[in-house]
VOGU-3710 file (C-alpha; in Angstrom, 3 decimals, decimal comma):
1> xxxxxxxxxx> -30,388/1,013/1,345  -31,127/4,620/2,362  -31,643/7,046/-0,434  -28,968/9,563/-1,233  -30,965/12,358/0,222  -31,433/10,213/3,468  -27,643/9,767/3,601  -27,027/13,484/3,058  -29,373/14,331/5,869  -27,724/11,828/8,147
11> xxxxxxxxxx> -24,316/13,430/7,415  -25,655/16,700/8,943  -23,740/18,966/6,610  -22,543/22,099/8,524  -23,143/25,644/7,458  -20,906/26,534/4,548  -20,691/22,903/3,243  -21,624/23,291/-0,453  -20,837/22,325/-3,982  -18,940/25,140/-5,662
21> xxxxxxxxxx> -18,673/25,730/-9,398  -17,309/28,705/-11,242  -19,729/31,544/-10,437  -22,240/29,337/-8,743  -22,713/27,120/-5,751  -25,323/24,910/-4,058  -25,661/24,676/-0,258  -25,785/20,929/0,922  -28,280/21,901/3,571  -30,750/23,222/0,914
31> xxxxxxxxxx> -30,039/20,160/-1,201  -30,834/17,884/1,827  -34,032/19,748/2,699  -35,454/19,626/-0,885  -39,121/20,106/-1,566  -40,127/16,674/-3,057  -39,618/17,860/-6,641  -38,929/14,431/-7,845  -42,149/12,888/-6,513  -43,903/13,075/-9,827
41> xxxxxxxxxx> -41,196/10,854/-11,487  -41,604/8,066/-8,934  -41,142/4,585/-10,503  -40,048/6,061/-13,828  -36,895/5,699/-15,956  -35,429/9,224/-16,039  -32,731/10,700/-18,292  -30,617/13,213/-16,437  -29,327/15,637/-19,062  -28,008/18,848/-17,519
51> xxxxxxxxxx> -25,879/21,674/-18,726  -24,243/22,023/-15,465  -22,740/19,746/-12,844  -24,773/21,425/-10,141  -27,915/20,544/-11,904  -26,830/16,929/-12,183  -25,994/16,763/-8,376  -29,527/18,192/-7,557  -31,281/15,754/-9,890  -29,479/12,689/-8,398
61> xxxxxxxxxx> -30,317/13,809/-4,802  -33,970/14,469/-5,781  -34,570/11,289/-7,724  -32,621/8,473/-6,001  -35,010/6,369/-4,060  -37,885/7,747/-6,171  -37,106/7,166/-9,863  -36,947/3,341/-10,843  -33,939/4,264/-12,982  -31,546/7,245/-13,387
71> xxxxxxxxxx> -29,556/7,642/-16,644  -26,757/10,039/-16,096  -25,599/11,693/-19,274  -21,940/12,804/-19,468  -21,377/16,337/-20,930  -19,959/15,242/-24,273  -22,791/12,681/-25,093  -23,616/13,456/-28,716  -27,249/14,469/-29,343  -27,467/12,023/-32,162
81> xxxxxxxxxx> -27,126/9,206/-29,652  -29,866/10,222/-27,405  -32,660/8,212/-29,308  -30,493/5,087/-28,896  -30,055/5,747/-25,166  -33,685/6,392/-24,690  -34,609/3,161/-26,213  -31,772/1,047/-24,572  -32,571/2,364/-21,126  -36,433/2,556/-21,543
91> xxxxxxxxxx> -36,440/6,214/-20,771  -39,833/7,733/-19,850  -38,921/11,319/-18,952  -36,028/13,802/-18,927  -34,890/16,010/-16,171  -32,797/19,100/-17,049  -31,611/22,420/-16,040  -31,511/23,660/-19,831  -34,611/22,470/-21,704  -33,681/24,719/-24,633
101> xxxxxxxxxx> -30,753/22,403/-25,281  -32,735/19,247/-25,760  -33,626/17,956/-29,222  -37,289/18,859/-30,048  -38,131/15,423/-31,312  -37,270/13,241/-28,239  -40,992/12,742/-27,753  -40,687/12,667/-23,831  -41,970/14,758/-21,012  -39,339/17,177/-19,885
111> xxxxxxxxxx> -39,069/18,281/-16,182  -37,090/21,365/-15,454  -35,149/21,610/-12,275  -36,036/24,471/-9,909  -33,893/25,880/-7,041  -34,242/23,500/-3,990  -36,189/25,143/-1,185  -38,486/24,151/1,760  -39,448/20,750/3,237  -37,445/17,990/4,529
121> xxxxxxxxxx> -39,332/14,942/3,634  -37,397/11,902/2,625  -39,127/9,383/0,560  -37,682/5,989/0,926  -38,315/3,499/-1,864  -39,508/-0,111/-1,042  -36,605/-2,498/-0,705  -37,319/-4,185/-3,983  -37,495/-0,944/-5,949  -34,064/0,704/-5,176
131> xxxxxxxxxx> -33,067/3,030/-8,005  -30,792/1,819/-10,760  -28,069/4,235/-11,778  -27,001/3,903/-15,486  -23,565/5,315/-16,312  -21,692/5,598/-19,475  -18,343/3,784/-20,077  -15,469/6,007/-20,985  -13,573/5,805/-24,140  -16,278/4,361/-26,282
141> xxxxxxxxxx> -16,690/5,171/-29,913  -19,928/4,831/-31,881  -23,052/3,858/-29,853  -22,413/4,357/-26,171  -22,437/1,395/-23,656  -24,404/1,935/-20,374  -23,520/0,249/-17,166  -26,024/-0,484/-14,363  -24,992/0,325/-10,796  -26,851/0,395/-7,388
151> xxxxxxxxxx> -26,112/3,178/-4,816  -24,910/0,509/-2,376  -22,090/-0,503/-4,862  -21,234/3,082/-5,788  -20,743/4,009/-2,183  -19,164/0,783/-1,206  -15,632/2,123/-0,936  -16,678/5,336/1,012  -16,221/5,375/4,777  -19,089/6,119/6,967
161> xxxxxxxxxx> -19,807/9,803/7,536  -18,373/12,095/8,535  -14,828/11,474/7,358  -13,327/13,722/9,971  -9,660/13,351/9,071  -6,944/12,449/11,572  -8,018/14,855/14,418  -10,846/12,605/15,786  -14,054/14,255/17,066  -14,561/17,855/16,217
171> xxxxxxxxxx> -11,876/17,886/13,594  -12,506/19,804/10,412  -14,224/17,824/7,690  -12,407/17,486/4,495  -12,928/20,028/1,762  -12,883/18,151/-1,556  -11,885/19,483/-4,992  -11,888/17,463/-8,256  -10,618/17,859/-11,781  -13,266/15,253/-12,881
181> xxxxxxxxxx> -16,689/15,995/-14,216  -19,206/14,494/-11,716  -21,368/13,084/-14,587  -18,665/10,439/-15,135  -17,802/7,585/-12,709  -14,579/9,125/-11,350  -16,246/12,455/-10,592  -19,377/10,720/-9,282  -17,246/8,974/-6,676  -15,927/12,328/-5,368
191> xxxxxxxxxx> -19,529/13,934/-5,362  -20,783/10,969/-3,358  -17,850/11,187/-0,875  -18,701/14,798/-0,248  -22,539/14,181/0,061  -22,186/11,106/2,254  -19,612/12,996/4,434  -21,455/16,327/4,412  -18,377/18,018/3,008  -17,785/21,004/0,766
201> xxxxxxxxxx> -16,687/20,127/-2,844  -15,006/22,431/-5,432  -16,055/21,333/-8,903  -14,092/21,997/-12,190  -15,158/22,943/-15,593  -13,153/22,042/-18,698  -13,028/25,568/-20,065  -12,004/27,202/-16,843  -8,306/28,296/-16,899  -6,229/26,258/-14,501
211> xxxxxxxxxx> -4,991/29,355/-12,686  -8,648/30,339/-11,917  -9,279/26,780/-10,765  -6,443/26,876/-8,413  -7,478/30,227/-6,975  -10,982/28,805/-6,252  -9,486/25,803/-4,739  -7,252/27,913/-2,534  -10,057/30,223/-1,544  -12,257/27,395/-0,370
221> xxxxxxxxxx> -9,354/25,806/1,531  -9,341/22,407/-0,196  -7,675/19,592/1,615  -8,496/16,679/-0,587  -7,968/16,755/-4,374  -8,657/14,129/-6,899  -7,787/13,830/-10,665  -6,207/11,642/-13,244  -2,331/11,461/-13,636  -2,773/13,616/-16,763
231> xxxxxxxxxx> -4,636/16,235/-14,656  -1,881/16,196/-11,994  0,798/16,532/-14,651  -0,775/19,799/-15,898  -0,998/21,036/-12,355  2,593/20,139/-11,539  3,956/22,363/-14,376  1,780/25,297/-13,530  3,587/28,153/-11,840  0,780/28,614/-9,344
241> xxxxxxxxxx> 0,750/24,955/-8,219  1,826/26,065/-4,842  -1,352/27,997/-4,252  -2,844/24,797/-2,720  -1,384/22,478/-0,037  -3,582/19,412/0,074  -3,457/16,999/2,855  -4,732/14,189/0,521  -3,980/13,687/-3,191  -5,702/11,024/-5,100
251> xxxxxxxxxx> -4,982/9,699/-8,629  -7,139/7,299/-10,716  -8,283/6,679/-14,297  -4,867/6,042/-15,732  -1,655/4,255/-14,846  0,131/6,321/-12,074  3,758/5,802/-13,080  6,677/6,395/-10,696  7,563/9,752/-12,269  4,221/11,382/-11,479
261> xxxxxxxxxx> 4,142/9,914/-7,993  7,636/11,252/-7,190  6,844/14,618/-8,457  3,742/14,911/-6,390  5,751/13,896/-3,340  8,306/16,500/-4,033  5,610/19,146/-4,548  3,400/18,093/-1,624  5,741/16,595/0,843  3,049/16,506/3,671
271> xxxxxxxxxx> 0,246/15,023/1,749  -1,018/11,447/1,719  -0,704/10,409/-1,910  -3,048/7,620/-3,140  -3,380/6,068/-6,469  -6,605/4,101/-6,869  -7,706/1,445/-9,361  -11,335/1,834/-10,469  -13,457/1,721/-13,588  -17,046/2,256/-14,518
281> xxxxxxxxxx> -17,718/-1,476/-14,766  -15,481/-2,744/-11,931  -16,143/-0,035/-9,397  -13,432/1,032/-6,976  -11,085/-1,978/-6,843  -8,237/-0,861/-4,435  -5,994/1,907/-3,427  -2,249/2,178/-2,875  -0,637/4,761/-0,561  2,982/3,491/-0,316
291> xxxxxxxxxx> 4,385/5,853/-2,874  5,198/3,165/-5,471  3,784/2,476/-8,824  1,634/-0,792/-9,210  0,299/-2,659/-6,280  1,666/-5,318/-3,778  1,694/-8,937/-4,763  -0,624/-9,929/-1,928  -3,479/-7,924/-3,434  -4,079/-10,773/-5,832
301> xxxxxxxxxx> -5,714/-13,827/-4,379  -6,333/-12,401/-0,867  -9,473/-12,200/1,060  -11,585/-8,971/1,390  -14,505/-7,175/-0,292  -12,659/-7,071/-3,567  -11,206/-10,374/-5,078  -8,414/-10,051/-7,669  -6,969/-12,616/-10,101  -4,641/-12,405/-13,153
311> xxxxxxxxxx> -5,432/-14,557/-16,074  -2,992/-14,591/-19,096  -1,640/-11,312/-17,734  -5,114/-9,618/-17,496  -6,289/-8,212/-14,256  -9,827/-9,510/-13,302  -11,923/-8,257/-10,398  -14,949/-9,549/-8,476  -16,617/-7,088/-6,105  -19,914/-5,991/-4,616
321> xxxxxxxxxx> -18,853/-2,404/-5,664  -18,969/-3,463/-9,427  -21,733/-2,752/-11,801  -24,595/-5,327/-11,910  -24,448/-5,589/-15,622  -24,764/-3,738/-18,902  -27,961/-2,335/-20,271  -28,456/-4,915/-23,032  -27,527/-8,433/-23,727  -23,743/-8,193/-23,225
331> xxxxxxxxxx> -22,434/-10,068/-20,166  -20,414/-8,068/-17,679  -18,636/-10,939/-15,872  -17,687/-14,460/-16,230  -19,302/-17,530/-14,769  -17,455/-16,871/-11,383  -18,368/-13,211/-11,306  -15,030/-11,757/-12,404  -14,876/-8,782/-14,742  -11,943/-8,782/-17,265
341> xxxxxxxxxx> -10,580/-5,263/-17,049  -8,484/-5,557/-20,284  -5,633/-4,040/-18,128  -2,396/-6,035/-18,409  -0,071/-6,483/-15,509  3,166/-8,266/-14,803  4,784/-9,483/-11,527  8,302/-8,006/-10,633  10,076/-7,865/-7,366  6,856/-9,016/-5,479
351> xxxxxxxxxx> 4,762/-6,171/-7,070  2,305/-6,099/-9,779  2,812/-3,380/-12,365  0,423/-2,110/-15,046  1,945/-2,365/-18,479  -0,994/-1,199/-20,525  -4,314/-2,059/-22,227  -4,526/-5,320/-24,036  -6,477/-3,629/-26,895  -3,808/-0,991/-27,312
361> xxxxxxxxxx> -0,737/-3,236/-27,932  1,753/-2,306/-30,789  2,987/-5,323/-32,951  6,536/-4,870/-33,855  7,756/-7,802/-35,928  5,463/-10,176/-33,974  6,665/-8,741/-30,579  4,206/-6,909/-28,327  4,770/-3,436/-27,068  2,430/-1,724/-24,530
371> xxxxxxxxxx> 2,529/2,067/-25,251  2,137/2,755/-21,487  5,124/0,840/-20,579  7,300/2,954/-22,909  5,625/6,181/-21,706  6,460/5,307/-18,102  10,245/5,285/-19,016  10,196/8,441/-20,983  8,224/10,165/-18,261  11,054/9,557/-15,862
381> xxxxxxxxxx> 13,315/11,958/-17,846  13,725/15,161/-15,846  12,913/17,402/-18,813  9,769/15,524/-19,793  6,157/16,560/-18,487  4,178/14,017/-20,457  4,549/11,857/-23,485  2,430/9,627/-25,798  3,569/6,512/-27,512  1,865/5,200/-30,625
391> xxxxxxxxxx> 2,440/2,879/-33,629  3,871/4,018/-36,908  3,592/1,850/-39,977  6,748/-0,002/-41,133  7,144/-1,980/-44,382  9,627/-4,227/-42,587  8,358/-4,851/-39,066  4,646/-3,900/-39,638  4,854/-1,219/-36,865  7,517/0,870/-35,085
401> xxxxxxxxxx> 7,196/2,651/-31,824  6,874/6,375/-32,132  6,788/8,956/-29,262  5,485/12,400/-28,898  6,894/14,400/-25,952  5,840/17,524/-24,291  8,499/19,179/-22,220  8,381/20,824/-18,758  9,911/23,891/-20,154  8,260/24,712/-23,560
411> xxxxxxxxxx> 11,107/27,084/-24,343  13,412/24,156/-25,010  11,228/23,065/-27,926  12,148/24,847/-31,139  15,856/25,060/-30,423  17,522/22,581/-32,802  20,544/22,210/-30,530  18,512/21,676/-27,389  16,015/19,316/-29,046  18,898/17,256/-30,524
421> xxxxxxxxxx> 20,529/16,955/-27,089  17,137/15,998/-25,381  16,231/13,515/-28,113  19,634/11,799/-27,680  19,139/11,815/-23,880  15,684/10,194/-24,032  16,768/7,678/-26,589  19,656/6,704/-24,217  17,294/6,363/-21,287  14,959/4,131/-23,271
431> xxxxxxxxxx> 17,772/1,921/-24,694  19,015/1,516/-21,080  15,552/0,566/-19,697  13,803/-1,335/-22,609  14,353/-4,294/-24,905  15,360/-3,055/-28,433  11,907/-3,601/-29,969  10,271/-1,478/-27,376  12,595/1,617/-27,682  11,136/4,362/-29,714
441> xxxxxxxxxx> 12,398/4,454/-33,375  11,019/7,951/-33,739  10,474/10,944/-31,424  9,115/14,455/-31,941  8,540/17,252/-29,508  5,076/18,806/-29,248  3,789/21,780/-27,272  0,979/19,805/-25,630  -0,924/16,585/-25,808  -4,692/16,613/-25,817
451> xxxxxxxxxx> -6,759/14,926/-23,096  -10,217/13,359/-23,445  -13,130/14,895/-21,712  -12,660/12,468/-18,897  -9,188/13,789/-18,252  -7,184/10,943/-19,785  -4,342/11,239/-22,440  -6,101/11,103/-25,846  -5,038/8,110/-27,804  -7,398/8,043/-30,662
461> xx> -6,558/11,291/-32,736  -4,196/11,357/-35,569
//
């Protein structure tokens, strides 16, 4: 398998193709040329701990094919967990763009990134020494869990370069933009698409105001944009959403319900709208572009590079794109090579629909309620931007279904009369669409709902 730098060189990035962050950029041609800065770390297990996404991208290109193992730290990894990660991954050195932010007591050699310049040598690893990429699973609490990937699996769903769009030879290459951080699986997928295709990529920073982000995207002329459904809901309600006119819209990381798909179609009528199923462990499973939530019945049990089956309502995946295992003794797959995603699905009208996470079920008097299933109904209400459904304790049933709702027009919240009318309207929609035990017993309006650092709806806070 060619190294990431070799694949970047093969893509022949044109002038102007670059990674663009707020206030900084990195030309792909300079990144491809490099200067052999990673050669001194050949054969070693390296922790990539950077303050910036540009630094992380540079480190990955320099070290893939040289380092024995790359451990890519997400931006919110707590310093207290670093000693555990170092031990679990057998880390022998650290690469960073901010050595002053590293704990002083790690006891490891630290290599600082320098601006890429000069040279064009590509050092290929021997076939048996291809670099392992260790990524962190999302949504973990306590000690983090590390997942082992290979570059071949990480790029398994990416088309051969360059992805020249619909115009054929000579057509303009896509200009990517993402709301993800590239130090997580979803963002890394977009980075790899840009590098393998020799395309420009506009990065996002969590602290950057959405208006500024949209202005940067528009100035760069983005054509392909990716994010979670939560990211897209924020964009859709923004008064400057019309600043961009993407030809390709991609959602992943959360359930893409019909409400968000319909709103995206109304806002970007000329775009190809795709929702993809992917996870850090399972890799990129499949994508759907027919405008409907869920996925077609024939995806399960069919032939192809990804095999799907449903066992006791849980989606399971076997794929060469998946991780090869966890770092540690925990098994990733069953005896047949299938990974249990913990995502529950049900078949209705020849279509599989996601109903929620098995671990997040609410028990109402012995009956199961998936919060995501209720949220999909509430999100269909025309006044609702996004909602979150959680359990509330009940002395009678054990739990009740409770909903927090953020409105498209925040001015409607705070008016007792409007809130009462909206609450009645939402309750009526739920009663008409859900069995009685699934309909919310309580509902309150909130100004906003917090997202996790990975761009998903926060489900763990009070």
